[in-house]
C-alpha positions as CSV (number, residue, x, y, z in Angstrom):
1,X,-2.7,-9.5,12.8
2,X,-5.6,-7.1,11.8
3,X,-7.0,-9.8,9.5
4,X,-8.6,-12.7,11.6
5,X,-8.2,-16.2,10.8
6,X,-11.8,-16.8,10.3
7,X,-12.1,-13.8,7.8
8,X,-12.3,-15.3,4.3
9,X,-9.6,-14.0,2.1
10,X,-8.4,-13.5,-1.4
11,X,-5.5,-16.3,-0.5
12,X,-8.2,-18.6,0.8
13,X,-10.1,-18.4,-2.5
14,X,-7.2,-19.0,-4.7
15,X,-5.9,-22.0,-2.3
16,X,-9.5,-23.5,-2.9
17,X,-8.9,-23.2,-6.7
18,X,-5.4,-25.2,-6.2
19,X,-3.5,-22.4,-6.6
20,X,-0.3,-22.3,-4.7
21,X,-0.2,-18.9,-2.7
22,X,2.7,-16.3,-1.4
23,X,3.1,-13.3,0.2
24,X,6.2,-11.5,0.0
25,X,7.6,-8.0,1.2
26,X,5.8,-5.5,2.8
27,X,3.0,-6.3,5.1
28,X,1.9,-3.9,7.7
29,X,-1.0,-5.9,8.7
30,X,0.1,-7.1,11.8
31,X,1.3,-10.6,13.1
32,X,0.2,-12.6,16.3
33,X,-3.1,-12.2,18.2
34,X,-2.1,-9.8,20.7
35,X,-0.8,-6.3,20.3
36,X,2.9,-5.7,21.4
37,X,3.3,-9.1,22.9
38,X,4.4,-11.3,19.9
39,X,7.0,-14.0,20.4
40,X,9.9,-12.8,17.9
41,X,12.1,-15.6,18.9
42,X,9.8,-18.5,18.3
43,X,6.8,-19.4,16.0
44,X,4.8,-16.2,15.6
45,X,0.9,-17.1,15.3
46,X,-1.6,-16.6,14.2
47,X,0.1,-15.5,10.9
48,X,-0.4,-15.9,6.9
49,X,-0.8,-19.1,6.9
50,X,-3.8,-18.9,8.6
51,X,-5.3,-16.6,6.2
52,X,-4.5,-18.5,3.1
53,X,-0.8,-18.2,2.1
54,X,1.1,-21.4,1.7
55,X,4.4,-19.3,1.9
56,X,5.2,-16.0,3.3
57,X,8.5,-14.0,3.6
58,X,7.5,-10.4,5.0
59,X,8.7,-7.3,7.1
60,X,7.9,-8.0,10.6
61,X,6.1,-4.7,10.6
62,X,7.2,-1.8,8.2
63,X,10.2,-0.2,7.2
64,X,10.2,2.7,9.7
65,X,8.7,0.6,12.7
66,X,10.4,-2.3,14.8
67,X,11.4,-5.1,14.6
68,X,13.8,-4.6,11.6
69,X,13.6,-8.2,10.5
70,X,12.2,-10.6,7.9
71,X,9.6,-13.1,8.9
72,X,9.6,-16.4,7.0
73,X,6.4,-18.6,7.2
74,X,6.3,-16.9,10.6
75,X,9.8,-17.4,12.1
76,X,12.3,-14.4,12.0
77,X,14.4,-15.4,9.1
78,X,18.1,-16.0,9.8
79,X,17.5,-15.8,13.4
80,X,20.5,-15.1,15.6
81,X,20.3,-17.3,18.9
82,X,23.0,-15.0,20.4
83,X,21.0,-11.8,20.0
84,X,17.3,-12.7,21.2
85,X,14.9,-9.9,20.0
86,X,13.0,-7.7,22.4
87,X,10.4,-5.1,21.2
88,X,8.4,-2.4,23.0
89,X,6.4,0.4,21.6
90,X,5.9,2.0,25.0
91,X,9.3,2.0,26.9
92,X,12.8,2.2,25.7
93,X,15.3,-0.7,26.6
94,X,18.1,0.8,29.2
95,X,21.3,1.1,27.5
96,X,19.8,1.2,23.6
97,X,20.7,4.5,21.9
98,X,18.0,6.5,20.4
99,X,17.7,8.8,17.6
100,X,16.5,11.6,19.6
101,X,19.5,11.4,21.7
102,X,22.3,10.2,19.5
103,X,21.9,11.9,15.8
104,X,25.7,11.2,15.6
105,X,24.7,7.4,15.0
106,X,22.4,8.3,12.4
107,X,24.7,7.7,9.6
108,X,22.2,7.1,6.5
109,X,19.0,9.2,7.5
110,X,18.0,11.5,10.1
111,X,14.0,11.9,10.8
112,X,12.1,14.9,10.1
113,X,10.8,17.1,13.2
114,X,7.9,15.7,15.1
115,X,7.2,12.4,13.0
116,X,8.4,10.2,15.6
117,X,10.8,8.1,13.6
118,X,13.5,9.1,16.3
119,X,13.5,6.0,18.5
120,X,15.4,2.7,18.0
121,X,18.5,2.9,15.5
122,X,18.9,0.0,13.4
123,X,21.8,0.2,10.6
124,X,22.1,4.2,10.9
125,X,18.3,4.8,11.0
126,X,16.0,5.7,13.6
127,X,12.8,3.9,13.6
128,X,9.2,4.3,15.5
129,X,9.4,2.0,18.6
130,X,12.1,0.3,20.7
131,X,14.0,-2.9,20.1
132,X,17.1,-4.7,21.2
133,X,18.9,-7.6,19.8
134,X,18.4,-9.2,16.2
135,X,21.8,-9.7,15.5
136,X,22.7,-11.1,11.8
137,X,18.7,-11.2,11.5
138,X,18.4,-7.4,11.1
139,X,18.1,-6.3,7.7
140,X,20.2,-3.5,5.6
141,X,17.9,-0.9,4.2
142,X,19.9,-0.4,0.9
143,X,19.2,-4.6,0.2
144,X,15.3,-4.5,1.2
145,X,14.4,-4.4,-2.6
146,X,17.2,-6.9,-3.6
147,X,15.5,-9.4,-1.2
148,X,12.0,-8.8,-2.1
149,X,12.8,-9.4,-5.9
150,X,15.0,-12.4,-5.0
151,X,12.4,-13.9,-3.0
152,X,9.6,-13.3,-5.5
153,X,11.3,-14.4,-8.6
154,X,12.5,-17.5,-6.7
155,X,8.8,-18.3,-5.7
156,X,7.8,-17.8,-9.4
157,X,10.7,-20.5,-10.7
158,X,9.7,-22.7,-8.0
159,X,6.1,-23.0,-8.9
160,X,6.3,-22.8,-12.8
161,X,4.4,-26.2,-13.4
162,X,1.3,-25.1,-11.2
163,X,-0.9,-22.1,-11.0
164,X,-0.2,-19.8,-8.2
165,X,-1.1,-16.5,-6.8
166,X,1.5,-14.0,-5.4
167,X,1.1,-11.0,-3.6
168,X,4.2,-8.7,-3.5
169,X,4.5,-5.7,-1.2
170,X,7.4,-3.3,-2.3
171,X,9.1,-0.9,0.6
172,X,9.3,1.7,-2.3
173,X,8.5,4.3,-1.8
174,X,7.7,3.9,1.8
175,X,10.0,5.6,4.2
176,X,12.6,5.5,5.3
177,X,13.9,5.7,1.4
178,X,17.3,4.4,1.3
179,X,17.9,2.7,-2.3
180,X,20.6,0.5,-3.1
181,X,23.9,2.3,-4.6
182,X,22.8,1.1,-8.0
183,X,19.9,3.7,-7.9
184,X,21.3,6.3,-5.4
185,X,21.6,9.5,-7.3
186,X,20.2,8.3,-10.6
187,X,17.0,10.1,-10.4
188,X,18.1,13.7,-9.7
189,X,15.2,13.7,-7.4
190,X,16.8,12.4,-4.2
191,X,16.0,9.0,-2.4
192,X,12.4,9.5,-3.1
193,X,13.0,9.7,-7.2
194,X,15.5,6.7,-6.7
195,X,13.4,4.5,-4.7
196,X,10.7,5.0,-7.9
197,X,13.5,3.6,-9.9
198,X,14.3,0.9,-7.9
199,X,10.4,-0.1,-7.9
200,X,10.6,-0.2,-11.6
201,X,13.4,-2.5,-11.5
202,X,11.8,-4.7,-8.8
203,X,8.9,-4.9,-11.4
204,X,11.0,-5.5,-14.3
205,X,12.8,-8.6,-12.4
206,X,9.3,-10.2,-11.9
207,X,8.4,-9.7,-15.5
208,X,11.5,-11.2,-16.5
209,X,11.4,-14.1,-14.4
210,X,7.7,-14.9,-15.8
211,X,9.1,-14.6,-19.3
212,X,12.0,-16.7,-18.5
213,X,9.5,-19.3,-17.4
214,X,7.4,-18.9,-20.4
215,X,4.7,-17.6,-18.3
216,X,4.3,-13.8,-19.0
217,X,1.4,-13.7,-21.6
218,X,-0.7,-16.1,-19.2
219,X,-0.2,-14.1,-16.2
220,X,-2.5,-11.5,-14.8
221,X,-0.5,-8.7,-13.2
222,X,-2.2,-6.0,-11.1
223,X,0.0,-3.0,-9.8
224,X,-1.8,-0.5,-7.5
225,X,-0.9,1.5,-4.3
226,X,-2.4,2.0,-0.9
227,X,-2.7,5.4,-0.9
228,X,-1.8,8.6,-2.6
229,X,1.5,10.2,-2.9
230,X,3.3,11.8,0.3
231,X,6.6,13.6,0.0
232,X,8.1,14.1,3.3
233,X,6.9,11.3,5.4
234,X,9.4,11.2,8.1
235,X,12.9,11.5,7.1
236,X,15.2,14.3,5.9
237,X,15.7,12.6,2.4
238,X,15.5,15.9,0.5
239,X,12.0,14.7,-1.1
240,X,10.7,18.0,-0.5
241,X,13.8,20.2,-1.8
242,X,14.1,18.1,-5.2
243,X,10.7,17.8,-5.9
244,X,10.9,20.4,-8.7
245,X,8.1,20.6,-10.9
246,X,7.0,17.1,-10.6
247,X,3.4,16.7,-9.1
248,X,3.1,13.3,-7.8
249,X,-0.5,13.8,-7.3
250,X,-0.7,14.6,-11.1
251,X,-3.8,16.6,-12.1
252,X,-5.6,16.2,-8.7
253,X,-6.0,18.4,-5.9
254,X,-2.6,20.3,-5.5
255,X,-0.9,19.2,-2.1
256,X,-3.2,16.6,-1.4
257,X,-2.4,12.9,-1.3
258,X,-1.8,10.4,1.5
259,X,-3.9,10.8,4.6
260,X,-6.7,12.9,2.4
261,X,-10.1,12.3,1.5
262,X,-9.5,14.2,-1.5
263,X,-9.0,12.3,-4.8
264,X,-5.3,12.6,-4.7
265,X,-5.7,10.6,-1.4
266,X,-8.0,7.9,-2.4
267,X,-7.7,7.7,-6.4
268,X,-4.6,5.6,-6.8
269,X,-2.5,4.1,-9.8
270,X,-4.0,0.7,-11.0
271,X,-2.4,-1.0,-13.8
272,X,-3.3,-4.5,-15.3
273,X,-1.4,-6.6,-17.7
274,X,-2.4,-10.0,-19.1
275,X,-1.1,-9.7,-22.7
276,X,-3.4,-12.7,-24.1
277,X,-6.5,-11.3,-22.5
278,X,-6.3,-7.5,-22.1
279,X,-5.6,-4.8,-24.9
280,X,-3.5,-1.6,-24.0
281,X,-5.0,1.5,-23.1
282,X,-6.8,3.6,-20.4
283,X,-10.2,3.1,-18.6
284,X,-12.2,5.4,-16.8
285,X,-14.3,2.6,-15.5
286,X,-15.1,3.0,-11.5
287,X,-13.3,0.1,-9.7
288,X,-12.2,-0.5,-6.4
289,X,-9.6,-3.0,-4.9
290,X,-12.1,-4.5,-2.8
291,X,-13.5,-6.0,-5.9
292,X,-10.5,-7.9,-6.7
293,X,-11.6,-10.9,-4.5
294,X,-15.0,-11.6,-6.3
295,X,-13.4,-10.7,-9.8
296,X,-10.5,-13.1,-9.3
297,X,-13.1,-15.7,-7.9
298,X,-15.2,-15.4,-11.2
299,X,-12.0,-15.7,-13.1
300,X,-11.0,-19.1,-11.6
301,X,-14.7,-20.3,-11.1
302,X,-15.0,-19.9,-7.3
303,X,-18.5,-18.9,-7.0
304,X,-20.5,-18.4,-5.0
305,X,-18.2,-17.0,-2.3
306,X,-19.0,-17.0,1.7
307,X,-22.0,-14.9,2.7
308,X,-19.4,-13.0,4.7
309,X,-17.9,-11.5,1.5
310,X,-20.5,-8.7,1.2
311,X,-18.8,-5.6,-0.2
312,X,-16.5,-7.2,-3.1
313,X,-18.4,-7.0,-6.5
314,X,-17.6,-9.3,-9.5
315,X,-15.9,-6.7,-12.1
316,X,-14.0,-9.1,-14.1
317,X,-15.1,-7.6,-17.1
318,X,-13.9,-4.3,-16.2
319,X,-10.7,-5.6,-14.9
320,X,-10.3,-6.9,-18.3
321,X,-11.2,-3.8,-20.0
322,X,-14.4,-5.0,-21.5
323,X,-16.6,-2.8,-19.6
324,X,-16.2,0.8,-19.4
325,X,-18.8,1.6,-16.8
326,X,-17.4,-0.5,-13.7
327,X,-19.3,0.0,-10.4
328,X,-22.2,2.5,-9.5
329,X,-20.2,3.9,-6.8
330,X,-17.3,3.6,-4.3
331,X,-16.9,4.2,-0.6
332,X,-13.8,5.8,0.6
333,X,-12.4,6.7,3.9
334,X,-9.5,8.8,5.3
335,X,-10.7,10.2,8.7
336,X,-14.1,11.2,7.4
337,X,-16.4,8.8,5.1
338,X,-16.7,9.8,1.5
339,X,-18.8,8.1,-1.4
340,X,-18.4,8.9,-5.3
341,X,-19.8,7.6,-8.3
342,X,-17.1,8.9,-10.4
343,X,-19.0,12.1,-11.4
344,X,-19.9,13.5,-8.1
345,X,-17.8,13.2,-4.6
346,X,-19.4,14.0,-1.2
347,X,-17.4,13.9,1.9
348,X,-19.2,13.8,5.1
349,X,-18.6,16.5,7.6
350,X,-15.9,16.0,10.7
351,X,-14.3,18.0,13.0
352,X,-10.5,16.9,12.1
353,X,-8.0,19.1,10.9
354,X,-8.5,20.8,7.4
355,X,-4.4,20.7,6.9
356,X,-1.8,18.3,8.1
357,X,1.2,20.6,8.7
358,X,3.7,17.6,9.1
359,X,3.1,16.3,5.5
360,X,2.0,19.4,4.1
361,X,-1.4,17.8,3.2
362,X,-4.9,19.1,2.5
363,X,-6.9,16.5,4.4
364,X,-10.2,17.2,2.8
365,X,-11.7,17.4,6.4
366,X,-14.4,20.1,7.0
367,X,-17.3,20.7,9.3
368,X,-19.8,20.9,6.6
369,X,-21.0,18.9,4.0
370,X,-18.9,18.8,0.9
371,X,-20.1,17.9,-2.7
372,X,-17.7,18.2,-5.4
373,X,-18.3,17.7,-9.4
374,X,-15.1,15.4,-10.3
375,X,-15.6,15.8,-14.1
376,X,-15.0,19.5,-13.7
377,X,-11.9,19.1,-11.6
378,X,-10.3,16.5,-14.1
379,X,-11.1,18.5,-17.0
380,X,-9.4,21.5,-15.4
381,X,-6.5,20.4,-13.7
382,X,-5.9,22.1,-10.1
383,X,-9.6,23.5,-9.8
384,X,-12.1,22.2,-7.4
385,X,-15.7,23.1,-8.1
386,X,-17.4,22.9,-4.3
387,X,-21.2,23.0,-4.3
388,X,-23.0,23.9,-1.2
389,X,-25.5,21.1,-0.5
390,X,-28.0,24.1,0.4
391,X,-28.1,25.2,-3.2
392,X,-28.3,21.9,-4.7
393,X,-32.2,21.8,-3.7
394,X,-33.1,22.8,-7.2
395,X,-31.4,20.0,-8.6
396,X,-33.4,17.3,-6.9
397,X,-36.5,17.6,-9.1
398,X,-34.2,17.3,-12.1
399,X,-32.5,14.2,-10.9
400,X,-35.8,12.7,-10.0
401,X,-37.4,13.4,-13.3
402,X,-34.6,11.6,-15.0
403,X,-34.5,8.9,-12.5
404,X,-30.8,9.5,-11.8
405,X,-29.0,7.8,-8.7
406,X,-29.2,9.6,-5.6
407,X,-26.0,11.6,-4.6
């Protein structure tokens, strides 16, 4: 588990404020204290309970990695003792078919070339890594969203009489995208588009549960993403072929997205709903997910925070729409370090590839310093203004005279 038990977390903070805490869905933060040596047939420790969560129902790894089982409160859910689980990310298990050798067994999805999703086959889809066993504990991909929505709404119904903090990580639109038949074929954009419809349904189910419980108007909901978009990320789901004129990166850098230091990789959706406190509208304030901890702590009166919480800033007024400026700057990283104040963005030099062929992504990597005027980019979609640092010397006196912050 990449978050160590001694690390103070948002869940710890809420639990100190007498909130019941839960984590449901996609986790992708690891479990146990040794890589590749977890006991999938017993109690897996350390786990979410050690970092502040009273209840957890999580994917053991992620949708495209083994083991393909749910883990409830650190034990495999619906465990099948007749099919003990073994997992390896190094060596295949004798007799267990692999996607690269048995394409005829890939009845639901086939992997894209060279992405690595061609190893263990679980329910007609090959994944990253090797496993055997699981039996009735193995999930069916088309029911993942239903399972997450059901567990989330059940958590809400169970805790209507007490304050709660609930983290819900949906698997949509992470690969493998294999939506429920209710959504398959409905978007006209293949499984990727159908998965977006499925995600929308999941949010709707949670909102409905809150409304049915009379909690919606006084519940703060935050919807965001962990990175920018990626179209083909490992499976032949026609995402590229059926994309059409849709640009998932919006007005930002074309063919950028996940894995990129450009804005389409690091600037992500962020939606806040709290009907009794937040007015509808759009804010251009600078905000980072790192600030959620300090902002929520201010909201529930849990300050001061431990000294180890150094990066999170109290941006509660920004979160609620009452501060239109937000932070002074944010730090970003995807291979290389980047810093942005909302108007300008600097990307440090590095030697990594400038283009990722597998995902058709412009990475933002370059051997020289890069400085971009973001306002120009956003005013004229599809256009990047790149300025050589050597040509910026004449700006320094101007910036110093006006006492502007350094870039």
